[in-house]
C-alpha atoms as a printed R data frame, in Angstrom:
    type eleno elety resid chain resno      x      y       z
1   ATOM     1    CA   MET     A     1 56.459 75.522  13.203
2   ATOM     2    CA   THR     A     2 60.227 75.194  12.694
3   ATOM     3    CA   MET     A     3 61.135 73.698   9.338
4   ATOM     4    CA   ASN     A     4 63.812 71.062   8.741
5   ATOM     5    CA   SER     A     5 65.366 71.445   5.288
6   ATOM     6    CA   ASN     A     6 67.408 69.189   2.980
7   ATOM     7    CA   LEU     A     7 64.624 66.669   2.503
8   ATOM     8    CA   PRO     A     8 65.500 64.090  -0.179
9   ATOM     9    CA   ASN     A     9 62.143 62.481  -0.933
10  ATOM    10    CA   PHE     A    10 58.869 63.673  -2.399
11  ATOM    11    CA   HIS     A    11 55.596 61.809  -1.917
12  ATOM    12    CA   THR     A    12 52.466 61.838  -4.050
13  ATOM    13    CA   PHE     A    13 48.926 60.633  -3.457
14  ATOM    14    CA   ASP     A    14 47.283 59.239  -6.586
15  ATOM    15    CA   PRO     A    15 43.587 58.485  -7.186
16  ATOM    16    CA   ILE     A    16 42.890 54.777  -7.651
17  ATOM    17    CA   VAL     A    17 39.676 53.048  -8.661
18  ATOM    18    CA   ARG     A    18 40.636 49.447  -7.852
19  ATOM    19    CA   ASP     A    19 41.843 47.860  -4.653
20  ATOM    20    CA   PRO     A    20 45.311 46.327  -5.159
21  ATOM    21    CA   LEU     A    21 44.213 43.212  -3.265
22  ATOM    22    CA   ASP     A    22 41.560 42.608  -5.920
23  ATOM    23    CA   ILE     A    23 43.988 43.169  -8.807
24  ATOM    24    CA   ILE     A    24 47.176 41.460  -7.629
25  ATOM    25    CA   PRO     A    25 45.979 37.917  -8.532
26  ATOM    26    CA   ALA     A    26 45.335 39.118 -12.094
27  ATOM    27    CA   VAL     A    27 48.745 40.811 -12.175
28  ATOM    28    CA   LEU     A    28 50.435 37.585 -11.081
29  ATOM    29    CA   SER     A    29 48.611 35.662 -13.820
30  ATOM    30    CA   SER     A    30 49.607 38.307 -16.328
31  ATOM    31    CA   MET     A    31 53.270 37.995 -15.356
32  ATOM    32    CA   GLY     A    32 53.034 34.464 -16.720
33  ATOM    33    CA   GLY     A    33 51.439 35.571 -19.994
34  ATOM    34    CA   ASP     A    34 47.757 35.119 -19.099
35  ATOM    35    CA   HIS     A    35 46.431 38.662 -19.537
36  ATOM    36    CA   GLY     A    36 42.690 38.095 -19.964
37  ATOM    37    CA   GLU     A    37 41.532 38.904 -16.446
38  ATOM    38    CA   LEU     A    38 43.797 41.932 -16.084
39  ATOM    39    CA   LYS     A    39 42.569 43.352 -19.381
40  ATOM    40    CA   ARG     A    40 38.968 42.967 -18.225
41  ATOM    41    CA   GLU     A    41 39.758 44.743 -14.961
42  ATOM    42    CA   SER     A    42 41.687 47.602 -16.629
43  ATOM    43    CA   PRO     A    43 39.771 48.472 -19.815
44  ATOM    44    CA   PHE     A    44 41.176 52.011 -20.155
45  ATOM    45    CA   SER     A    45 44.868 51.252 -19.560
46  ATOM    46    CA   ILE     A    46 46.527 51.346 -22.962
47  ATOM    47    CA   ASP     A    47 49.642 49.559 -21.692
48  ATOM    48    CA   ILE     A    48 47.586 46.726 -20.236
49  ATOM    49    CA   GLN     A    49 45.380 46.403 -23.317
50  ATOM    50    CA   ASN     A    50 48.497 46.175 -25.514
51  ATOM    51    CA   LEU     A    51 49.787 43.063 -23.728
52  ATOM    52    CA   LYS     A    52 49.999 40.025 -26.021
53  ATOM    53    CA   GLU     A    53 48.387 36.814 -24.817
54  ATOM    54    CA   GLY     A    54 50.938 34.100 -24.092
55  ATOM    55    CA   ILE     A    55 53.831 36.554 -23.958
56  ATOM    56    CA   GLU     A    56 55.218 37.669 -20.609
57  ATOM    57    CA   PRO     A    57 55.103 41.456 -20.079
58  ATOM    58    CA   THR     A    58 58.239 43.575 -20.062
59  ATOM    59    CA   PHE     A    59 56.935 45.390 -16.973
60  ATOM    60    CA   ASP     A    60 57.710 44.344 -13.396
61  ATOM    61    CA   PRO     A    61 54.878 43.538 -10.929
62  ATOM    62    CA   ALA     A    62 54.925 46.980  -9.262
63  ATOM    63    CA   THR     A    63 54.621 48.760 -12.594
64  ATOM    64    CA   MET     A    64 51.860 46.387 -13.694
65  ATOM    65    CA   LEU     A    65 49.944 47.151 -10.507
66  ATOM    66    CA   TYR     A    66 50.422 50.893 -10.950
67  ATOM    67    CA   LEU     A    67 49.156 50.723 -14.534
68  ATOM    68    CA   SER     A    68 46.123 48.679 -13.489
69  ATOM    69    CA   ILE     A    69 44.638 50.519 -10.523
70  ATOM    70    CA   GLY     A    70 44.917 54.214 -11.401
71  ATOM    71    CA   GLU     A    71 41.984 56.441 -12.285
72  ATOM    72    CA   LEU     A    72 42.020 56.950 -16.073
73  ATOM    73    CA   ASP     A    73 39.707 58.688 -18.501
74  ATOM    74    CA   SER     A    74 38.173 56.900 -21.482
75  ATOM    75    CA   GLU     A    75 41.261 57.696 -23.578
76  ATOM    76    CA   GLY     A    76 43.667 56.149 -21.085
77  ATOM    77    CA   ARG     A    77 44.992 59.413 -19.651
78  ATOM    78    CA   ARG     A    78 45.520 59.834 -15.931
79  ATOM    79    CA   THR     A    79 42.989 62.078 -14.250
80  ATOM    80    CA   GLU     A    80 43.830 65.099 -12.119
81  ATOM    81    CA   PRO     A    81 45.799 64.183  -8.973
82  ATOM    82    CA   ILE     A    82 43.988 64.415  -5.654
83  ATOM    83    CA   ASP     A    83 46.940 66.313  -4.163
84  ATOM    84    CA   SER     A    84 47.095 68.950  -6.909
85  ATOM    85    CA   SER     A    85 45.949 71.861  -4.743
86  ATOM    86    CA   SER     A    86 48.223 74.506  -3.273
87  ATOM    87    CA   GLY     A    87 49.170 72.070  -0.476
88  ATOM    88    CA   LYS     A    88 50.819 69.514  -2.771
89  ATOM    89    CA   GLU     A    89 54.388 70.544  -1.951
90  ATOM    90    CA   ARG     A    90 53.698 70.668   1.797
91  ATOM    91    CA   LEU     A    91 51.866 67.342   1.736
92  ATOM    92    CA   GLY     A    92 54.428 65.650  -0.478
93  ATOM    93    CA   ARG     A    93 57.563 66.806   1.318
94  ATOM    94    CA   PHE     A    94 56.803 67.216   4.996
95  ATOM    95    CA   PRO     A    95 59.483 69.310   6.715
96  ATOM    96    CA   TYR     A    96 60.951 66.585   8.894
97  ATOM    97    CA   GLY     A    97 62.961 63.379   8.510
98  ATOM    98    CA   ASP     A    98 62.570 61.752   5.109
99  ATOM    99    CA   GLY     A    99 59.631 63.995   4.208
100 ATOM   100    CA   ASN     A   100 56.956 61.333   4.811
101 ATOM   101    CA   ILE     A   101 53.957 63.038   6.423
102 ATOM   102    CA   VAL     A   102 52.286 59.744   7.344
103 ATOM   103    CA   THR     A   103 55.361 58.358   9.097
104 ATOM   104    CA   TYR     A   104 55.594 61.580  11.085
105 ATOM   105    CA   LEU     A   105 52.014 61.142  12.285
106 ATOM   106    CA   LEU     A   106 52.556 57.510  13.249
107 ATOM   107    CA   GLU     A   107 55.681 58.364  15.223
108 ATOM   108    CA   ASN     A   108 54.234 61.359  17.048
109 ATOM   109    CA   THR     A   109 50.671 60.406  17.990
110 ATOM   110    CA   LYS     A   110 49.102 57.980  20.440
111 ATOM   111    CA   GLN     A   111 45.597 56.582  20.037
112 ATOM   112    CA   LYS     A   112 43.114 57.011  22.881
113 ATOM   113    CA   GLY     A   113 41.063 54.222  24.438
114 ATOM   114    CA   ASP     A   114 40.088 51.458  22.033
115 ATOM   115    CA   MET     A   115 40.932 53.489  18.929
116 ATOM   116    CA   THR     A   116 43.031 51.332  16.578
117 ATOM   117    CA   VAL     A   117 41.832 52.225  13.094
118 ATOM   118    CA   LEU     A   118 43.798 55.496  12.939
119 ATOM   119    CA   HIS     A   119 47.225 53.893  13.109
120 ATOM   120    CA   ASP     A   120 46.089 50.807  11.203
121 ATOM   121    CA   LEU     A   121 45.064 52.887   8.193
122 ATOM   122    CA   LEU     A   122 48.014 55.272   8.400
123 ATOM   123    CA   SER     A   123 50.299 52.218   8.394
124 ATOM   124    CA   LYS     A   124 48.477 50.730   5.421
125 ATOM   125    CA   LEU     A   125 48.773 54.002   3.505
126 ATOM   126    CA   SER     A   126 52.499 54.339   4.168
127 ATOM   127    CA   ASP     A   127 53.667 50.707   4.092
128 ATOM   128    CA   GLY     A   128 50.857 48.446   2.893
129 ATOM   129    CA   LEU     A   129 52.695 47.329  -0.242
130 ATOM   130    CA   SER     A   130 55.845 46.139   1.517
131 ATOM   131    CA   GLU     A   131 56.519 42.411   1.349
132 ATOM   132    CA   ASP     A   132 56.025 42.072   5.114
133 ATOM   133    CA   ASN     A   133 52.547 43.611   5.043
134 ATOM   134    CA   LEU     A   134 51.330 42.422   1.651
135 ATOM   135    CA   GLY     A   135 52.735 38.903   1.744
136 ATOM   136    CA   GLU     A   136 53.833 39.211  -1.884
137 ATOM   137    CA   LEU     A   137 57.251 40.125  -3.273
138 ATOM   138    CA   GLY     A   138 57.812 42.702  -5.998
139 ATOM   139    CA   PHE     A   139 55.033 45.244  -5.552
140 ATOM   140    CA   ARG     A   140 57.119 47.935  -3.833
141 ATOM   141    CA   HIS     A   141 59.772 48.935  -6.375
142 ATOM   142    CA   GLY     A   142 59.290 49.250 -10.122
143 ATOM   143    CA   PHE     A   143 60.814 50.505 -13.344
144 ATOM   144    CA   GLY     A   144 62.362 53.967 -13.466
145 ATOM   145    CA   GLY     A   145 62.532 54.481  -9.716
146 ATOM   146    CA   LEU     A   146 58.831 53.776  -9.103
147 ATOM   147    CA   THR     A   147 58.224 53.192  -5.386
148 ATOM   148    CA   LEU     A   148 54.734 52.231  -4.226
149 ATOM   149    CA   LEU     A   149 54.283 52.613  -0.469
150 ATOM   150    CA   GLY     A   150 50.683 51.745   0.355
151 ATOM   151    CA   TRP     A   151 47.039 52.525  -0.280
152 ATOM   152    CA   LEU     A   152 43.530 53.054   1.013
153 ATOM   153    CA   ASN     A   153 40.422 51.825  -0.768
154 ATOM   154    CA   VAL     A   154 37.326 54.010  -1.122
155 ATOM   155    CA   GLY     A   155 35.796 52.943   2.177
156 ATOM   156    CA   GLU     A   156 39.049 53.343   4.077
157 ATOM   157    CA   VAL     A   157 39.424 56.928   2.854
158 ATOM   158    CA   SER     A   158 36.244 57.804   4.759
159 ATOM   159    CA   GLU     A   159 37.275 55.676   7.749
160 ATOM   160    CA   LEU     A   160 40.610 57.452   8.092
161 ATOM   161    CA   SER     A   161 39.014 60.863   7.733
162 ATOM   162    CA   SER     A   162 36.518 60.022  10.482
163 ATOM   163    CA   ALA     A   163 39.261 58.654  12.746
164 ATOM   164    CA   ILE     A   164 41.287 61.847  12.409
165 ATOM   165    CA   ARG     A   165 38.292 64.092  13.053
166 ATOM   166    CA   SER     A   166 37.186 62.021  16.055
167 ATOM   167    CA   GLY     A   167 39.974 63.492  18.162
168 ATOM   168    CA   ARG     A   168 40.609 60.099  19.760
169 ATOM   169    CA   TRP     A   169 44.328 60.588  19.599
170 ATOM   170    CA   LYS     A   170 46.895 62.781  21.299
171 ATOM   171    CA   VAL     A   171 50.223 64.328  20.391
172 ATOM   172    CA   LEU     A   172 53.281 62.846  22.075
173 ATOM   173    CA   SER     A   173 55.092 65.270  24.356
174 ATOM   174    CA   GLU     A   174 58.394 64.727  22.552
175 ATOM   175    CA   GLU     A   175 57.047 65.810  19.157
176 ATOM   176    CA   PRO     A   176 60.000 67.471  17.360
177 ATOM   177    CA   LEU     A   177 58.001 70.118  15.468
178 ATOM   178    CA   ASP     A   178 55.833 72.502  17.427
179 ATOM   179    CA   GLY     A   179 52.333 72.085  15.987
180 ATOM   180    CA   GLY     A   180 53.570 69.552  13.450
181 ATOM   181    CA   VAL     A   181 50.918 66.894  14.074
182 ATOM   182    CA   ASP     A   182 48.015 69.326  13.795
183 ATOM   183    CA   TYR     A   183 49.527 70.793  10.638
184 ATOM   184    CA   ALA     A   184 50.071 67.333   9.137
185 ATOM   185    CA   PHE     A   185 46.532 66.192   9.906
186 ATOM   186    CA   ARG     A   186 45.095 69.338   8.289
187 ATOM   187    CA   LEU     A   187 47.037 68.645   5.097
188 ATOM   188    CA   LEU     A   188 46.073 64.972   5.089
189 ATOM   189    CA   LEU     A   189 42.400 65.741   5.714
190 ATOM   190    CA   ALA     A   190 42.302 68.128   2.753
191 ATOM   191    CA   MET     A   191 43.599 65.356   0.482
192 ATOM   192    CA   LEU     A   192 41.157 62.811   1.930
193 ATOM   193    CA   ARG     A   193 38.223 65.172   1.398
194 ATOM   194    CA   THR     A   194 39.192 65.468  -2.263
195 ATOM   195    CA   ALA     A   195 39.327 61.673  -2.541
196 ATOM   196    CA   GLN     A   196 35.899 61.414  -0.909
197 ATOM   197    CA   ARG     A   197 34.423 63.892  -3.376
198 ATOM   198    CA   ARG     A   198 35.988 61.945  -6.245
199 ATOM   199    CA   ARG     A   199 34.852 58.620  -4.728
200 ATOM   200    CA   CYS     A   200 38.275 57.113  -5.252
201 ATOM   201    CA   GLY     A   201 40.923 55.355  -3.214
202 ATOM   202    CA   VAL     A   202 44.443 56.644  -2.607
203 ATOM   203    CA   LEU     A   203 47.842 55.254  -3.612
204 ATOM   204    CA   MET     A   204 50.914 56.704  -1.879
205 ATOM   205    CA   ARG     A   205 54.181 56.819  -3.844
206 ATOM   206    CA   ARG     A   206 57.704 58.003  -3.061
207 ATOM   207    CA   HIS     A   207 59.980 59.852  -5.472
208 ATOM   208    CA   SER     A   208 63.665 59.885  -4.492
């Protein structure tokens, strides 16, 4: 497979234990100073537990969401990433375009028959937190260059893995990288298997 260099962005896949859709209402309440529900939902997040009732947080909505949904240990530390294996660099900076492995798959595959879940879940993973898809403003970009792209919940991790392994898709003839789709799916499946073993969801982030 021919590699395309000079890729500006790096992408990570973080373990999450809460679905953003379940947490966003509590985040919105917290932005107004009502932190009770968010604290109940995020008992191990030190930053969330330190919020003062009646006082608006200094964090933006995207940062609040990130702090609330991640997998933490009992001392508030982030657990081991699900993309921490030897494939992290290859998964995080795919050798084409802007380095987004999921976008590459969406642009270079076609679903067969009545298969729709493959592209639906790939789109959710790569763009589910945009304003257009989420219907809420402010959950994409956060403090310090934080960029949240999208997510899969625990059930969707298994659904996407099954959709990939079903083979109900084909590679477009104009694919720019020889063998790129197969390579990308292998990397993505390895990450999804780790998430399945951990029984966690996945949050996709971009680092510029």
